[in-house]
N, C-alpha and C positions, 0 to 999 in steps of 0.2 A: 770620476770627475763630477764637479758640480755643474748643473745647468747654468747658463750665463746669468740669469736673474738671481739665482741662489748664490752664485759666487759674488755678485755685486752686494747682495744683502750681507753675506758673511764678511766681506771686506769692510763694509761700513760699520758693522757691529764691532769688529776687531779694532778699527780706527777709533771709534767712540770710546772703547774701553782703554785704549792706549792713552788717548787725550785725558780721560778721567784720572788714570793712574799718575800721569805727569802733573796733574793739578795738585794732588794731595800734599806733596812736600811744601808747596807754597802757601797752603792755607793754615789757619790758626788751630793748633792742637787737633782735636777730633772734629772741630767745626768745618763743614764744607758746604759749598753750594750744591743743593740737590738738583735732580732732574737733568743733569748734563747729558746722559745717554739719550733721553727723550728729545732734547733740543737738536741732537745730531741724527735722529732716526731717519730712515729712508721714507717712511710714510708721512705725508704732510699733516694729516690729522693728529698723529702722535706728537709731532713737533709743536703744533698749535696747543695741544693739551699741556705739553711741557711748559710752554710760555705762560699759560694761565696759572698753572700750579706754582711756577717760579714767582710770578707777580704776587700771588696770595701769600706765599712764604715770606717774600720780602716785606710786605705790609705788616705781617705779624711779628717780624724779627728785626725791626729797624735798627736796634742798637748794635747788632753785629753784622748786618747784611751788607752795607755799602762797601766796606773794605774787602769783604770776601768776593763780592761781585766784580769789583774793580780788578782784584787779583786774577779772577777767572778770565776776565776779558783780556788782561795783559798776557797771560801765558798760553791761552788757547790758540792753536793754529787753524782751527776749524771756522771758516767764515760764517757758517750757519749759527754756531754757538755764539760767536762774537756779536753778530747782528742782533740776535734775540736777547742776549744779556744787555746790550746797549739800550734797546728799546725799553726793557723793564726798568733799568736805572733811570732813564729819562722820564718815564711815566710816574714812577714811585717817588723819586727824590727831587726832581728839578722842575717839573712842569706844573706843579701846583701854583695857583695864582695867589700872590700876596693880597691881603685885604687892604681896602682903601678906607682910611679913617677920615680924610678930608679935613684936617685941622692944621693950624699953625700953633706953635707953643713955645714957651720959654721954660727952661729947666730950673726948678726950685728944689728945696728940701722941705720935707714935712715930717711932723712927729705924730705918731699914733697914740691913742689913749694909754697904751701900755708903756709908752716912753720910747718905743722903737723908732729910729730915724730911717726914713725912706726917701727915695727920689720921687719928685712929683712933676708932672707936665701941666703947667698952667695954660689953659686954653685961651688963645688970643683971638682966633676966628674959626668959623666952621663953614664947610660947604654942605648945602642941604642934601646932596646926594651921597655924602660920606657916611660910613658906618657909625661914627661917633654921634653925629646929629640925629640919625635914625634911632639911636639908643636912648636919646634924651639928654645927652651931654650939652651943657650950656657954656657960654663964654664966662671965663674966670673960674670955672671948675678946675680942681686939681685932680688929674688922673694919677692914681698911685699904684695901679696894678691891674691884673687880669685874672679872673677865676681865683681870687684870693691869694695869688702869688704877687707879692709887692715888688715894685721896682727897687733894686738894691741901692743902698745909700751911696752917694757920690758917683753915680753912674755917669759915664761920659756920653757925649752925643752919639758916637758910633755904636756904643753898646745899646743905647735906647733904640736906635734905628734898627739894629739887628733883632731886638725883642719884638718890635712892631712888625717887621717883615716876616717873622716866623709864624704869624697868625694868618691863616689862609681863608680864602673865600669859601663860604658854605659852612664854616665852623660856627657853632653856637658858643657864645662866651659871655662872661660877666665883666663889665668894665667897672672897676672899683674906683670911686671918686670921693673927694671931700668937697662939700658945698656948704657954705655958711657954717663952717666948723662941725658939720655933721657928716658922718661917713655913710655912703650909699653904694648900692650895687645895681647897675643897669644891665638888663639882659638884651642881647642882640644877636641876630644871625648875620655874620660878617658878609659884606658885599664887596665887589670888585670896583676898580676904577672905571668910570664911564669912558668909552672909547668910540671915536667916530670912525676908526679904521681898525677893526678887529684883526684883519689879515696882517697889517703892519705890526700890531701888538704881538701877535703870535710869532712872526718872523723875528722880532727883537728878542723874545723869550728863548726861541730856539738857538739863536746866535749866542746868547748868554750861556745857555747850557753847553753848547759845543765848546766855547772858550773854557768854561769851568772843567769840562770833561777832559779836554786836552791837557790842561794844567795838572789835574789829578793823576792821569796816566803817566805824565812826564815825571811827577814826583815819585810815583811808585817805581818807575824804571830806574831812577837814580838810586833809590833805596836798595833795589835788588841787584 
């Protein structure tokens, strides 16, 4: 007979292995979310190490990670695994704060020296606390891209908003502009929106994440 503590450890290990084996058929090919056994371990420090490793792995493998982690969350019956996977998804994918440019603009088209047509944002006004103003952008400048990646020709307002929202606070970027028919690149470390109530801002972001997460899990449930 196993001593009580040994039996508990043995049962937990078997349970973790069963959960892990059940996950495999749901994942893509040979790709699988690692560290599942560690997230369900009896020892708290092992679980913590597993969470840190999972976060590092997620940051290094963003192109494949999100779907795999959502699938893991969906099929796992272990609340410890579910909770820790949820936290990593929240930290890595949804809680990064979008940069605040502090501009109003009208959508125009512009032609580069090589003849390529791109979409341009003609700056109408700037807030002094916004990233654009801090970079040196001026009224009537045409913003044509970021880090040498030009805004695609004929971009719609929603597409442009998505491009801007993908730029995050703390990132260093080049804002590519046309001023007086000359092409310039302005360097800036992106800043966030000034907020008088950071707690309310965080609560809003967390609700947005929870709504998004619920929708993604529902979509995966319907697919499976």
